[in-house]
N, C-alpha and C positions, 0 to 999 in steps of 0.2 A: 557744447550746448548752445543753442541759439539765443539771440538777444531777447526775444520775446519771453523765453522761459526764465531768463535771468531777472527781468524787470517785472514780470507779472506777479501779483500777490496771490492770485488763486489760479490753479491749474486743474483742468479736468483730466481724467485718465486718458482720454484720446489725445490730449496735448502731449503727454509724456510718450505715449505710444508712437505717435507720428515722429516725434523728435528723434527717437532711437530705432525706428523701424521695427517696432514690436506690435503685437496685438494688444487691445485693451485688456483682454483676459490675462495676458502675460503680466501686465502691470499689476493687476489685482492679485495675481498669484504671488508675485514678488512681495507685495505688502503682507499677504497672509503668512508667508514663510519667514518674515522678519528681515528680509533684505532691505525693505523700505520701512521707515518709521510709520506708525499708524497714521492714517489720513484723518483729517477733520471731516465732518459731515454737515450737509445743509439740513435745514428743517425737514426737508422731504427725504432725507437719508442718502443723498448722493455724495460720493467721495469728493473731497476737495484737497488737492495737493498744492505744494508750494515750491519755490525754487530749491529749497533744501531737499525735497524729495527727488527733484531732478538731479541734483548733485549726487545723491545716494545711488540712484540708478546708474548714473554715469560711472561712478566709482566701481560698482559691482561689475558692470560690463567690461570695464578696463582690467579688473582683476582676473576675470575668467581665463583669458588666454595664457597667462603666466602660471596661475595656481590651480586651475581646474574649477569646475562648477561647484563641487562639494566644499572645497576649502574657501572659495570666494564667498559662498553662502554663509559659512561659519564665521568668517571674518566680519561680514556686514552685520550679522546677528549680534555678535559680540559688541561691535561698536554701538549699535542701536540700543543695547542693553547696558551701556556705560561700562563695559568691561574691556577697555582698550588694551590692557595688558594681555588678555587672552587673545585678542586679535593680533597683537604683535608676536605672540608666541607661535601662532599658526603660520604667520608670514615667515618667521624665522625657520620653521620646520620645512617650508617649501624651498627656501634658499639652501638649507642644509641638504635636501634631497637633490637639488640641482648640482651642488658641489659634488655629492657622492656619484651622481651620474657622470659628471665630467671625469672624476677619478677612474670610474669604471671604463670609460671610453679610452682614457690614457693607458690603462693597464692592458686593454685589448690590443691597442695599437702597438704597444711595446712587445706583447706576446707575438703578434703577427710579424713584427719586424725581426724578432729573434728566430722565429720559424723560417722566415725567408732567407736569413743569412746563415742559419745553421743546418738546414736540411740538405743532405746529400744522398745520392743514390746508394752509397755504401751503408748509410744508417738505417735504411728501411729493410735490409735483408734481401735475400734472393729466393728464399723458399726452396732450396735445393735438397734439404733433408728434413725428416720429421724431428720436431723438437718437443720434448716432453713438457708438461705443465710446470716443471721446476726449472726448465731451461737446458737440460741435457739433450744432446743430439743422439737419437737412437732410431732403430726400426728402418723400414724401407722408405724410399723417397715418396713424398706426397705430392699429388697434383695440386699446384697452386699458381696463382697469377703473378705477374711482375710486381715486385714490391711487397709481396706477402711476407709476413713474419709471424713469430710465435711469442708466447707470453714471456718466456725467459729472456730471449734476446731483446725484446722491446723494453722490458723492465731494466735490463742492463744498460741500454742506450740512454734511458731517462735517469738512471741512478736511483731507482725506486724498487720496492719489493713487488714480486708478482701478486701478492695479496692486495696491494694498493690498486693494481689494475683490475683485479676481480671486484673490489669495492666500487671502483668507477663504473664498471659494467653494470652493477646492480642498480645504480642510479641513472643509467642511460648515457653516461659521458662517452663511453666507447661501446661499440656493438659488434664484436667479433663474431664470425660465423664458426660453426663447429665442423671439423673434418668428419665426414660420415663414417670413416673406417676406425679412426682412433679416438674421436671425441675431443681431440685437442682444439683449443681456441686458435683460430687463424685470423690475423689482423691484416686487412688490406691497406692500401695506401691512404685511404680516407680515415681508417681507424687510427693509423699512426699519426696522421695530422691532428686528429681530435685529441689523442693522448698527449701529444706534445703541447698543444694549446692548453689543455687542462693542467698539465704540469707547470707551464709558465704562469698561469693564473693562480695556481695554488701557492707557488713561490712568492707571488705578489700579495698573498694574504687573503685571497678570496675563498669563500666557502663553496662546497659542492653545489648547494642550492642556488648560489649566485652564478656559478659557471655554467650550469645546465642550459639556461636560455641563450647564453652566448654561443655555446656549441651548436644549439639549434639554429641560430642565425647563420653560422658558417655553412651548415648543411643546406639550409634553405637557399642561400646564395649560390650554392653549387661549387664552393671552394674558396680558398683564400683570395685568389685574384679577383673574383667577382665580388668579394666582400668589400673591396676598396670603395665602390660606389656607395655601399651602405654606410661606410665610415664617413664619407663626405656628407651624406644626408643626415647622419647622426649629429655631426658637428653643426650643421645648419639648424637643426631642430633645437639643439641646446642653446645656440646663440639667440634664436627667435624667442625662446622661453625667457632667457635673461633680459632681453630688451622689453618683452611684454611685462615682466615683473617691475621694471623701472617705470613703465607707463602706468601700470596699476598703482604703484606707490605714489606717483604724482597726483593721480585723481583722488586717491584716498586721503592724501594730505589736505587737498582742497576741501573735501567734505568734513574732515575732522576740524579744520579751522573754522568753518562756517557753523558747525555744531557748538563750538566754544568749549 
């Protein structure tokens, strides 16, 4: 915040707007939503702000990158309503979410590491014979691609029941195709990858609804190898959020001290 804003006793909306690169309408909107304390008024009805308002605006803008617009707004409204404990609770929730996001990233990296070290060509099956939905080999050979396998062998590889794979299919974690002649589920290499990743994350305590978006990220990246760049980006974004939270906390502390 510039020296003029710190020393001036009365500030116009345009003074705050220029200092923070905003429009005067944005400043007025922030006041109306409770982000800024209510402004004083001149006899002619013009808004009059003070350095305290400038500190409030600076605190809000510093909170947004780490906590998001909605939480930053709720925090400032709580502070301006003298409900500091509610503001601290909201901030704690943001930190808890960041920690949970870090744990999720750690779990994904562990799962990917396990997949990379444990996957072998023999584990994915060869697709040389028809395998029934219960895992028994029967019937004529089926046309299938390299790495294709069936529900029984795949369940056996993972140490789970075929019913578990069917449950994962219902929520979209795996998407096997159906053999047109037998109706059996056929899992290609990508399905096996997704099933192994889902299995690792379930072992790590994650729920199916938490796993689904992670599987979607793997598919969008085009595979585990291409997901490495996404992991690096994910680390960077979490670190940026953490630092932004520190910056926001410092600005909010200045505002709280000035409010008294």
